[in-house]
N, C-alpha and C positions, 0 to 999 in steps of 0.2 A: 644512500650509494650515486653519485652522478656520475653520468656514462656521455658521452658526447653524442650528438644526435646521428653523427655519422655511422659509430658504431653502433647505437641502437636500431637504426634503421637497417643494418644487416640482417635483425635477428626477426625470427616470429616467435610469437607465443602462443603454446597450446595449452588450456585449461579446461579441466571437468570439474565439476560442482557437484558434490555430494551434499543432501540437504535432507537433513532428519525434522520432519515435522510432527510434534507430540498431538494426538488428537483430541478434541475437548468431548470426551464422553463421560458421562459420570463415574465410570467404573473402571477398572483395568481392563488390558488386554486379553487376558485370560482366567480371571478372578472377579468377583465382586468386590473385591479393596476398592477405597473410595479413589477416586482419580482428581486430585487437588494440589494446587501449590499452596506452598505457605503455611504447612501444617506442621505443628510440633516433628519435631524429628522423629522417625521410627516409630508412628502411630498409623500409618495408612498401609499397613502390613498385615499377612494372617500367615497362616502353613502353606499356603498355594504361592504367597508370593515368594516365602521363602525356600520353597523346594522341597518339603520333609517329607521322608519317605510314604508312599502310601497314597500321596496327593496328586488329584487329576486336573490339569485345565479343562478351562469350557472356552469357548471362543465367543470372543463376543461381536455380536452381529453389526452392532454400530461401526466398527472399525471396518467391516469390509464396505460398507454403503459409503463410507466417507472416502475410503481407498478408491471405489467406483466413481463418485463424483469430480475427483481430481484428475482420474484417469479420462472421463469423460472430458473436462473442461480443456485437456493437452490434446486431446484427439488420438488417444492410445487406442490400442486395441485391449480389450478385457477376457482376460481368461476366463473359458468357460470351467475349465477341470484344475483346482489348485491343490496341491499339497504344501505342509510344512514341514521344515526340517530343524535340526539342533545345530545351533553353530557353537563350538566348543571353542572356548578360551577361559583363561585364571584371569578374574580382575576381584581385588578383594570387594567391590561394591556389586559383584555378580552373585548373588547367594545360592543358585543351583549349577553354578559352573558352566553352563549352556546359555544360549538364549535362543529362541525360540521365534524363528523366522523365516523365510522363503527362499530357497534356493534355484531348483531347475525350472519352478513353475510360477515366477512372480504373477501379480493379480493383472500387471498393466503391462504392455511393451508398447516401444517405438514413440510415437506421437512427438509433440514439441511444444515449447514457448516462444511466442514471439516477442521479441525486444527489439528495442532503437540501438543502431550502433554508432559508434563515436562522430559519425557522419550526420546523425539523425536517420538514416536510411532504415527500412525496417530490416530485420534478420532473425530468421528462425534458426533455435539452437535446437538442435535434436535431442530426445530422450533416450537412453537405452533401458530404462525399466522404472517402475514404481512399485514397492512391493511393501507389503507389512511385517512388522516385527515388535518384540517388546524392547523398552527401554532397561538397562544398567540404574543401578543406585548413584547416590552421589557420594565422590570422595572431598574431605574438607579441610585444606592444609593449612588454613589461615587463622584458625583459631586456637589451637593447640599448637607452642612452638615446638612439642618433642614426638606428637603424634598426630596421625591422619585421623580423622575422623570420619565416621560411614553414617550416611543416611540414606535407609533403603525405601523412604517415601515413593521415590522415585523407579523404583524395580518394578520391571511389569508393567509400566504407563505404555498405550498404546502409541506406535509411531508408524508413519511412513517415510518409506526414504526416497528420495527423489533424484536419481541417476542421469546427469546429463552426457552427452556424447561430447567428445574434445573438440568443439565447435567454438567455442570462446577464445577472443584472439586477444583483448586486453583486459586489464582490470577495470575499466569501464565497462565493459561489456559485461564484465560477472558481475559490477554496482547495480547495473540496468537488469539482468536476469535474477539475480537475487530480490530486487525491488517486486519484480514482477511475480515472481512465486508466492511472497508473503501478501503480495495485493491478491492472488487468487485464492489462496487458504482461508484470507480473511472473507472474502466475498461469499467464499463458499460455507461460512462457519463450520470449518473443521479443524482451524488451529489458529490460537490467537496472534501468532505472529513474532512474540516477544523475545528477540534473541537477548533481552537483557536476564530473562528470566529461564532462559533455556530451553523453551517450548519451540525455539526453531534455532536450529545449527547448524552449520554449514562444514564442510572440509573441502579444501581445495587440492587437486591435482594439478599441478604447475611442471611445464617443462621448457626448454626454447630450441628453437633449432635457425639455421640459417635459411634464409627466403628460400634460396635455389635446392634445398635437400629435400631427399626423398624419405628419410626415416626419421621419426620423432626422436627427440634427443632423453637423456634418461630422467623419468618422472621423479618428482618430489610432493609427499602429502604435506600441508600445513593445517594445524588443529588449532582449537583455543582462540577464536575469534568472536567475539560475541555482541559485533554490531555489524552492520552491511559496509559500515564506512571502515572499520577496521579489515573485513575480506580485501576490501579494496585496498589497502595499506598494505598487509601482508601479500597480496599478489605482487602489487609493485615491487616491491621491495625483492621479493623472491626472483622476480625475473632479471632484473638488474643485478643480481648476488651470481646469477646463473650465467649470464651474460660475460660478467668481469670473470669469473673462473675459466670459462669458455676459452676467454680470448689471452688468460694469462696461460692454458695450456695446463690447466689444471683438470682432475677429475671430478665430476657432479656426481653425488653418491646417490643412490636410490635409498631413500631415508623418508623419516616421520620427522617433522620441525615443528615447534612450538612458537607461537606467536607473541612477541611482547608488546603490549598495546603502548607502554610507557616510552621505549627505545624507538618503537617503529620498526624492529627490526625481528627476524626469525632464527632462532637458535635449534641444533640438532637434540632430539628426544630418543631416536633410537634408530639404527639402521636394518633397513630392507633389503637383504640381497637377492630375496627371491619372495614372492607371494609367501603371506603365514597360509601355514595346512590347519583351514578350523575343523577338519574331520567333520565335514556335513553328513549326516545321514536323516533317514526319514524320522519326524516326529513320531512316535507310536502311540501316544496319549491322544491325539488330534484325528478325527476324522478327515477326510478331502472334505472339500466344499465344491459347490455346483454354484455355477451362476447365471441363471439364464438369460435372454435376451430380453425377455419381458420384464423382468426385473431391474435391467439396465436402463430401458427404456422408462419405467416407472419414476425411475429417481431423475434421468434427465427431464421429464416434463416438470419437476418440483424446482429444477434449479432458478436461480435468480440471473438475470442478464448479467453478461463478463464485462469486466475490462477494459477486454481488445472492441469488443462487439458495439459497446457503449459509445468509445471513442470515435469508432470510424461513424457510427449514427451521428454523432454530435458534428463530427466536422463534415461528413460528407452530405448529409440529409439535413442539417438544422444550420451550416454555414459559420457555425462557431469557429474560433481560430484554435489551433492545436493547441496554444497555452491553456484557456479557457478549457477546454477539453480534458485536457492531462489534470488538470483542478479538480474540476467537477467529478472524475471518476477515481481520485487518489482514494479516495473512502466510499466503501460501497453505502453509507448512509446516507451521507451526502448527495450521491449518485441517485439513490431512489427518491429522496426526497425532491431531487431537481425533475427525475419523471414524474412525479407527482406534480408539481407544479406545470409543467406543459401540457397537461390533460385538461388544464382548465385555461390556457393561453398559449397563442402561437408566437408571441413577441420572445423568442427564445432568449435574446441579447439581452434584453431586459431583464430576464429570469435569469441568466446567468451572473450578468452584473450585481441584483442583488442579493442573491446565495453568498457569492464570493465576496462582497463588500458588507453591508449592513449584517445582514445575518450572520455571517461568519466572526464580525468583530464582536457581535453580541455573546457568541460563543465563546470566543476566547475570551472575553471580559469576566465571563461570568463562570468560565472553565467546567462548561457542560457540553455535552453530545446534542446532536441536533436531535436526537429521541426526546429531549428535556426541553424543546425549544417551543416556549409557549403559542406561537403561532402557526395555525396549519398551514400546507401547502394552497390547500384552494384560496386561504384568506390575503396570501401574499400575489397570487395571481389574480384576486380582486382588486389588489391594491394597483397592481402593473396596470390592469384596466382602466383604473379611473385616471391615471397619470394620462395614458393613453388619451382619454377622451377628452382633456383637456380641462379636466375639471379641478385638479390640484395640480402644482407644479411638482417636478421631480425634487427641488429643493425643499419645499416644504412639506412632501411626502416624509423626506428624509430625517428633517429636522423634528417634526412634530406630531406626524400622522403616525409611522412608523414605532416611535417610542409607546405613543398613545394604543396603539395595536397590542402592544405587550402585555396591559393590565386591564384591558376594557372589552368586553365582549363585543360581536357586531362584526357586521362588514364593514370594509375599508369606507365606503360612502356612507353608511351610518353614521359612524363616527365623525368622518368631514365636516358632515352636517350638523351633528349634534356642537361641534365647537365653532361653525361659522367659520370654515376653511375652503369650503367651495370657492374655485376663483371667480371672480367679476367678468365676465364677458361682454358685460353691455360697454359698447364704446364711448356712449356720452357720458357715464360716470367716471370711466377711465380718462377720458379728455380732462374733464373737469379738476381732476386729480392732479394732471401732468400741467394743465395751466397753474395752480396753485404751486407746485413744486417750482415753476420758471420763476412766479412772483415772490416767493419765499427765498430764492437763491439766485440774486438778479445778474450778480458777478459771474459766476459759475454759468447761468444762461447766456451770457451775452459772448462769454468766451467760445462756449459750445456753436453756438450762433456762427462766432467768425471761424469756424473750421477747427476747433479743439476735438476732434473726435473723442478723445479718450476719456473725456467728462462724462461719455454714456454711461459709465458704469456707476460714474457718481450720482447722474440722475435717475438711472434704476433705482438704486437704492435708496434713495429719498422715497421714491414711486413705491416701492415694496412697503416701506416703514408706515407709509400713509394709508398704504389699501390693507395694512396687515398682512402681507402676502399673499392677497388673495387676488391680485392683479394678472393676466397670462403674461409670461415675460415676452414672448414671442410678437403677441398685437402690441403688446406695450411698446417697444422697441420701434416698431413701425410708427407708432402712432406720434412718440415724439421726435422723430424726423419729418413727420407729417405737418406738426405743430408749431417747428421751431421759427417758420418762416412766416408763420399768420399775422 
């Protein structure tokens, strides 16, 4: 849906995101049923999951700890005393007919997520709350052409719902926010963040208003987006649709809309004239929980370094570029491996280059994670030190030494020495080889001597062949220039 820039610029988008993150606990939120993706349908269930009469839920303590981790990471206030509530609604895949959640006492309130806006500037997106609840089952519509199938394996899986303030102003900011939330839950090891599998899900609340207006427009909720890119696409379409409707004098209805990834469009699912009445009331079968400050502090002490803190460290303290820092902090395992490397070397740029270059190429080629990489961070640091000392060239290290280190034990220097790869720094022997190169290539020598400087590359190549890559390139090029006038 195309709008002219003049019309688009008259309006401001107001966006809030509700993110549901499934917790990586071994069992479900209120029972000991297995929490596992991919099991045969309706096998991870019990009378508690199914809500049989007389059954009682029991709180999974890990869920509380994981919610606290996310709250600490986002700078939230952690509630000392919390109560659970029943949220009543009918879905075919909600066996109890209600969902155990938190209403008036969410575990986390306030806080924010730091993102980059469309101009690349830092922006804080405020959080309203983070609360714990259980997931519903799954309705499957695309297997049987006549019937909807129900899989209750997901029913009762622990969730946290992360509700943002309406601080997001564009589809790109929404993309950046969701990317940052996914990065956080993965760093904290509380959710795998796989939107394609439904372990991270997002509903978007979107409205538009004239830039000089004081009241928000009518809010529309968009559901069923299975990737961060599709969240961005759905929001962009919805912004354009609502602006076009307002410009045409049409009413924007408060409704829930479905996103179609193939067409890139949203369509109406159901109208919401007012907020649904979920008839919240206190959950009678679960005791209130108390979280002490000591418990919060003990969790904080065990948390890993977080991506924004690492990004600032790499750019401000280590002098790396924003691009390098972004790549290094995208995945927790890569960031921690880099942290291990720089424990043993202060050549931070070289460490970043090796990790983003040769190491990542090997991981991609073998389709493995950094945890399966055969070279320790300390040995990569040894390799960098060997290059910095001038004992091997960067080229030889990349082409010969690094591949050897993948299969051979020992330090970089041990392997280089064993294979006779240590650079020849003896000027007399290098001079002899340069003279031999001149004699073997008289035409190129005469042209180079006459001022055809581009032949330096050819002469250096011949020298490297003769020295089997062991001549120090820096001193060799200097010596070639000196000897050419002999």
